[in-house]
N, C-alpha and C positions, 0 to 999 in steps of 0.2 A: 504493500500500500504506500502511496506517495504522500498522503496528506493526513493530518489529524482532523477528525470530524467531531463536532459536539454531540453530546447525547441529547435526547429530546427533553422537553420540559419535565419538571420534577414529577408530574403526575403520570408520566409514561413508564412502561415497564423497564426494569434495569437490564442492561446487557450482561452476558456472562463475563465473569472476571477472567482475564488471561494472566497466566503466571509470567512474571518477568523472566528473561528480558524480552519476550515476544512483544510486538507492537499491539497496542489496543487503542481504540478510539478514546479520547480523554473523557474521564468522568468529570462531573462538575467540580470546580475548584473547591478545595476544603473550605469549610465555613470560616470566615475571617472574624476576628473579634469585633464586637460592637464598641463604638466609642474609641477614645484614644487608646493606643496600645501600650500604656505605661506599665501595666502589670506584666505583660509578656516581655517587654524589653528588660525588666528586672531579672528575667530568667538567666540572662548572661550579662556579664560585665561589659563585654565588647563583642563586635562581630568577629574579631580575630580569635577571641577565646572560644566563641561558639563554633567557628570554623575548625578549630582544633578538635572540639568535641565531635563534629561531624566526621572528621578524618578518623578519629579514634573509633567512632561508632562503626565505621566500615569493617573493622576487625572485631569489634565487641558485640554489637547486637545483630549482626548478620547482614548489614547493608553490603552489597557488592562494591568492589573498589571503584567502579566507574560511577555508580550512584553517589558514593561518598565524595568523589572528586567533583562531580557536578554540584552537589550541595555546598561543598566547601567554597567553590568559586562563586556561587551565588551569594553566599554570606559576605564575601569580600567585595563583590561588585555592585550589589543592589543598594540603591540609595532611596528607594521608595519606602517610607516607614511602614506602610500597611502590608505590602507583600513581604518585606524583610521580617516583620514581626511574625507573620504567619509561618514562614519557613523556620524561624528560630523555635517557634512553639513545637512544630513537628519534630525537629531534631531533639529538643529537650525531652519530648515524650517518647522518642524512639519509634515514632509512627511510620514504620517502613511502608505500609500500604499506601498512605497518602503521599509520602515522599516518592514512591515509585510512580504514582499518578502524575506528580508535578515534574519529575526529572527523568522518568524512564525512557522517554523518546522525545527528542527535539522536534518541533514543528518543521516539516520539510517544505522548502520553498519550491513551488512548482509554477507552471505557466499561469495558474490562477493566483499566484502570490502566496499569501498566507491567509488562513481563516481558522479560528479556533475560539474557545471560550476565553474570557478575560479572567485573570487570576495569577497566582504566583507560579514560578517554575518555567522551565524551557519548553514545556508543551503548551504554554498559554500565551495569550496576547497580554503584554504588560510593558511597563516603561523599559525594562532592561532588554527584553527581546526585540522591542522596536529599535532601540539604539543599536543592538548587534546587527539586526537585519539591514538597517540603513548604512552602517559602516561598511558592510560587505557590498551593498549596492553601490555606494559611493566609489569604493576602490575598483569595482568592476567597470563603472562608467568612465573612470579616469583612464583605464586601459583601452576602452573602446572609442573615446572621443578626445582628440587632442585639443579641441576647443571647448571643453566642458566648462572651463572657468570664464569663458566669454558668453556662452549661450545659457547655461543654467538649467534648472528643473522647476516643475510646478508641483505643488502639494495642496491637496484639499481634504475635506473631512465631512462626515455626516454628524448626526447628533447623538450617537451612542455613548453610554456612560455606565460605569460599574462602580458605584460609590464604595463598596466594601473593599475593593482592591486599589482604589484611587485611580483607576484607568478610565480614560474617555478619549473619544476620537480627536478632539481639539488638542488635548495634551500630547497625544501620540504624534500628531502632525507637527506641533512645535518642537518636539524632541527630534523628529526627523529633519526639520529645517535647521536646527542647531548643529546637527552632524554635518550637513553639507556646508553651512556657512563657516564652521570652524576650519574647513579645508579650503576656504576661498572660493566656493561655488555659489553663484547667484541663485536665490530661491524666490520663486513667485508663489507666495503663501497667501491663500484666500483668507480674509479676515473673519469670514463667517461661513456657515454651512453652504454647500452647493450640491446639486445633483452630480452623480458620477460622470455623466457625459461632458461636463464642463472641463474635466481634466484632459481627456484626449483632444477636445476642441482647443484648449489653450496650448497644448504641445504643438499642434499643427499651426495654429494661428500665429504664435510667437516664435515658431521654429526652434523649440527647445530640444534638449537631448533626451529628456524622459519626464514622466509624470508619475505621481503616487497619489492614490485615493485611499484614505482610511475609512473603510466601511465593511460591514458584513451583509450589506444588501438586505435581503428579506429573511435572514437567519433568525433564530430565537434571540431574545433580548440580551442574554449573557455573552453573546459572541461578538467578535470584531474581526477585521480583516485588513490586509495590506495588498492593494491591487496596483500593478505596475504597467505602465505604457512606455513603448519605445519611441524613438525620435520620429518614426513614421506616423505617429498618432494612433497606432493600433496596440492592442495588448501584446505582451511578449509571447513568443513561441520558442521552441527549442532551437538552438542550444543555449539561449540566454538564461533559461531557468537553471540549468546545470552550472553555468558559469557563475551566476549570482549566488547559488547555494554554496559552491566551493569558496567563494570570496567571503561569505558570512562566517564559515567555519574558521577561516584564517584571520578573522578580525573580531573575535568574541569579547576581548577585554575592552571595556569602555575607554575611549580616548580621553585625554585630560579634561577637556571642556564639555564632555558629552552630556553631563547632567545639568549644566548651567544654561538653561534656556533664556536667561535674562540677556545673554550676549547678543541675541538677535534683535533686541529692542533698539530701534533707532539705527541699526546697522545698515550701512550703505548697500550691502549685498541683498538686503531683504526688500522685496517689492510686493505690494498688494495689488493684484490684477482685477479685483472685484468689480470696480466701476467700469473699466474699459471692456472687460470680457462680457459683462452683462449687456452693455450697449452693443458690442459687435456681434455677439451670438444672435440676439433678436433681430438685428439688421439683416444678418445672413438668412435667418429663418423667414423673413418677409418675402424672400425670393421664391419660396415654395407655396405662397398663397396665390391661388388662381381665380378665386371668385369673391373678391372683396365686397362688391355691391350686395351679393346674396348673403354674405356673412353679416353685413350691417343690418339687413332687413329681415333676417331669419326669425321665424316664430318658434324654432326648436329651442327648448330649454335644456340646459346641461347641469348635472351635479358632478362635482369633483371631490375625491378624497385622496389625501396624501398618506393615509394610514399611519399617522403620527411621525411621518418622515420629513424630508426636506422639500417636497415638491410644491407646496402651496403657492408661494409667491412667484415661483418660476412658471407655473402653468397659468397663473393669472396674467403674467407678462406675455406669455405665448398667445393667449386669447387676444390681448390688446394688439399684438403684432399682426394678427389676422383680422382686426376690426370687429371682433366679436364683443358682445356684452360679456362681462366676467361670469364664469360658471358659479353656481351656488356651491359653497364649500361646506362640507360636513363639519359643523362647529366643534364636535367632540374630538375630531381627528386632525384638524388642520394645523395645530401647533406641534412642533417636534416634541416628542416625549419618549425617552429611552425605555420607559416601562411598557410601552404599547398596551395601555390598560384596557382598551375596548375589544381587543382581538386575541384569540388563542395563538395564532400564527400571523405575523405581519406580512403575509404573502397573498396578494390578490389572485395569484395563480391557483390557490386552493379553492376558489369558487365562491358560492353565495354566502357562506358563513362570514367571510371578511367584509361583505358588502351590505350587511343587514342595515346598518345606520344610513348608508347611502340610499338604499331603496326606500326607507322610511322618509327621508328628506325629499327624495324625488316624488314620491306619492303626494307629499304635502304641498310641494311647489309646482306640481303638474309637469315636472321634467320627464322627458322620454328617454334620455341617454345618461348613463352613468359612466364616468371616466375614473379609473383608479390606478394610481401609481404605487409601486412598491416603495419602501422607505428611502432608498437612494435615488429614486425617480429615473431609473434606466429601463424599467419595464412598464407596460401599460395593459390593463384589462379594460374591456368595454362591455357594457350590458345595455340592452334595449328593452323597453316595455312593449310587450306584444298586445295585439288587439284583445286577447283573452284576459288581459290584466296581469298575466304572469311576466316575470322578468327572465330574459334570456341572456346568459353570460356567454359571450362568444369564446370559443377556444382560441388558443394561439394560432392554430392552423387556419381557422375560419377568418380571423381578423387579418392574418397574412394574405389570404385570398382577396379580401376586400381592399386592403391597402395596396397590394400589388396591382390589382385591376385599376384602381383609382389613379395611382401614380403613372401607370402606362397610358391610361386614357387622357389624363391631363397633359402629359408630355406630348402625346401624338397630336393633340389639338394645336400645339405650338410648333410642331415639327412635321410638316406635311410631306417632306421629301422622303420617299421610301428608302433611299440609300443610307439614311441615317440609322436605320434599324441594324445594319451590319456591325455597328460599333456600340450597340446598346445592350446592357447586361442586367440580369437580376440573379441573386444568389440566395440559397437557403442551405441549412445544414442537412446532413444525410438522414437524420431522424425526423425531419419536418415533412409536411405534406408535399407531394410532387405537383401541386396545383400550378405553381409558377412554370413548371416544365410544360404542362399542357397549354397554358396561355402562350408561352414562348413559341411552341411548335406551330400554333395556329396564326400568331401575329407576326412572326418572323424575326424576333430578337433572340439574343442568346441567354441561355440559362445554365448555371453551373451549381453543383452542390459541393459542399466542403465537409470536412469533419465537424463534429459537434462543437459548438461554441463560437462566440463572436470573435475570439482571437483569430480563428481561421478565416472567417468572412471578412473581418477588417483588414487583415494582411493581404488577402486576395484582391479585395476591392482596391487597395492602394496600388498593387501591381498593375491592375487593369487601368486605373486612372493615369498612372505614369506612362502607359502605352497609348494614351490618347483615347481610351474608351470612356463611355458614359455609363456609370453604375447607377441605375434608377432606384434600386431597392434591394434590401437583404433582410431576411427574417429567420428566427428560430421558433419552434413550437412553444417554447417556454416564455411566451408573451414578450419577446424581444424583437424590436424593429429598428432598422436603420433606414429612415425615410429621406434623410438629407446627407449626402456624402461629405459634408464638411465636418461631420462627426463619424469617425470610422469605428463605431461601436453602437450597441443598442442605445436608444435615446427615448425615454418615455415622455419627455417634455415636448419635443417636436412631434412625436406620434400623437399626442393628445390633441394638439391644434389641428393636425392634418385629418385625424379621425372626425373631429368636430366639423371641419369643412366638408368632408365627405357626407356626413349625415345631413348637414344643412343643404347641400346641393341636391341630394336625393329627395329631400322634402319638397323642393320646388317642382319635382316631377311626380309628387304624390307616391313616392317609394320609401320604404323603410330599409334599414340595413339588412334585415332578414330577407326581404323580398329581393334585394339586389344580390345577396349571396346565392339565393336559389337561381337567379338568372345567370350568374357566373357558372354555376354547376351545370345548368342546362346547356349553355353554350360550349363549355370546355370539357364537360364530363364530370360526373359526381366523384368527389374524393372524400370518402368517409373515413374519419380517423378516430382512434381511441388510444389514450395513453394513461398510464398510472404507474404505481411503484409499490415495492415491498421494502420494509425497513429491516436492516440487518447490521448489527454492530460488530460482528465477528468477521474479520477479513479472511480467516481460514475457511469459514463456512462459505463465504462468497466464492473463494477459489475452488472449493469442492463442487459447488453448483455448476460453475462454468466448465470445469474439467469433466464433469459428468456429461455435459452436452457434447464435448469434443470426443468422448469415448462412449457414446450412447448405445451404439450397436456393436460393441467390441472395440478394441484399441484403435484409436485414430479414425473412428467412424462416427460422423455426425448423424443426427436423427434423419431417417428417411420419411417419417410421418409424425404428425402431432395429432393423436386421436384419429379422427376420420380424414384429416387434412394432409394431403401428400406434400412433402417438401420437394421443391424443384430446384432450389439454389441456396448456397451457403456462402456468406462472406464473413470472415473472422478477422477483424482489424487489430486483434491482440497478437495473433500469430502471423498475419499477412496472407492468409489463404483466401482464395476466391475462385470457386469452381466455374464461374462464368467466363473467366479469362483463359486464353489458350495455354498459358504457362502456369495457370492456377495461382498466380500472384496478384494480390490486390493492387489496384491503381492508387487509391487514396493512401495517405501516410498511415503507418501502423505504429502502435505503442504497446510494448509488453507490460507497461506499468498500469494499464487500465483494461478492463474487460469490455468487449463489445462484439457481439455476433448478430448478423442480420440473416433472417430466413425469408426466402421467397417461396410462396406456395402455388400449387398448380391452379388454384382458383383465382389467381391474380392478387392475392393478399401479400403484404410485406410486413414483417415484424422485426424489430430490433430490440435486443436486450443489452443493457449497458450499466456499468457502475457510474455513480455520480462523483464528480471531482471535489465537491464541497459539502456533501451531506452523506449520512450513512444509509444510502438508498440503492436498491437495484431497480432501475427504471425500465419500462417497456413502452414501445411506440408501435402502433399498428395502423395499417391503412389498406382500404380496398379502393381501387381506382376503376372507374367504368368509362368507356368511350362516350363521347357525346351521343345523345339519343336514348341512353338508358335512363328512363325517368321514374324508376321505382326505388327511391332512396330507402324506403322502409325495409324492403327486402335486402338491400345491401347492408343496412344497419344490423338486421337480424343475423345475416351471415357473418358479419364482422364480430358481433357479440359471441357467437358460437366459437369462432376461431380464437378469440381472446380467452374464453373460458378454457379451451383446450390447452392453450399455451400456459395459463396459470396452473392447470392441473398436472400436465405432463412435463413441462420444462422447468417451471419454478418449484413445484412440489413443496408448497409452503409448510405442510405438516412435517415432512421429512427434515427440512432445514430450519424449522422453527422461525419462519419469517412472519413479520407483523404486517398485515395489510394496511393500506392507506385508510385513515379514519375519514369517513365521509362527513 
């Protein structure tokens, strides 16, 4: 496993405990003392004395030598009084179990950066691990860019906080800025919270070397993360993750000024890009508004929720940029709140449960459309009130179809020359619906699929743009949309304004979003999708499940059938096998560090099973595609439901592997 994943909220079932030194997903951080840590600090005269205790404990109470060394270094290096006190207490108590949780495995830096619970220890997000990570990143950038000290980096943050460990996103961002400035590197540090897409936008707009966003996106409240962008404005891909990871290991001891974040106050190397980037981003966004008059005159009402995250004021600004009246904001959720008090999970992808307050406000204000951002505002969910009075939450694939159709239609109106189509592209990830491929085939533009995640789509879009191509749109089924290529990542702010314009325009034709989606499927063929996941905290179990699929009918034999459904094709992007290719080698890049197998079925169905990079989930994505003219979506849905049930029963085997299903 490449990453540390948080456990679910406290009311979820506990994962099995793994014996050290095997990797396990971190348990919640040990409970930290309430109030000032005076009593705990009295347990040791000094950190040096306690460090000696930790070293002695390695031989005395059974701590292995590496764990003793990690603990001893922590007590010397950590200057956060809360996390330091917590570790001192564990050492004094000889609490090997919790010390193993905190120090058993360092967070590994991958292409998604870092994401883990906040708390003490090398397996957690805290002041010291932020300093260590940034020192490694700084040294790596120095090797990669000779002009780093002329160009600099951008850093921003969301509103997450963890009072019991003293950690919060703004403090982490300031410590990261301190690290760079102490080495003479200019830092563009936002003075207040921003959406994640503002970081890649700033990297590209100011031609910086890199960007850092401190956020855990839609993860549970105890988590935080460290997301990295390269100088091309896209998320990092290999080999940068490996290079940064190695540099972190080589720069673990805090540099002399690492803890003194006061050194950045008034420093000439510190710049606040907030005002200029806010202005320039929304000026650029205006270029993607196609129906200003209809927007000003629309009778469609919108409700917006930022789900206690950063999105409120930015979506209000996006509506102004499109000449809309501001959307009604859900009052209980519009202010940033790291406790996320009104939702169990702050993730609009989870569906109607997160949108209960939005629906109530929409019913009260007679609004027909609900727009919901996740807490860092890089994703967007859309719901529409149906004539029946029910609310329909569009899946990521359905909204991808609507936005793809809309952006192509709007572009085509302004570009009548058919020759322009040959340089026009849309992208989606391999686990997302193939509806864009169907539209591209009929309309004559190019479609490409990439590996899962916007790091791949952002980097591919940049390559195409540098070749003089026009990238109209990219999306992934996990409600992520790149509607404007000035941000080479998913962007829930621009997607909110563009979705509102789409709904407003359709209303002038007496059409709803649901009716237009049906029209798209009738014209280009129905694409029925279904996706979900199982939760599993044990990496060994996950490995066994996937190895079972690779040796299903004897050694090195993948399944030939799934219940009554015949398997007609296999692509395994963990091993690089693809039986549709003449040499049996997959075309898309492979990664042995993550699990991903795609099955094609004789009935035209496609299903992919994969592990998540940021959560303890085994996800699946399924789709049935029909050619234009097949107008029986209910029969397609029934057939897909049967296929999914067979996959769950025969391929996942949740009873055998003790998997927890998604909570509806």
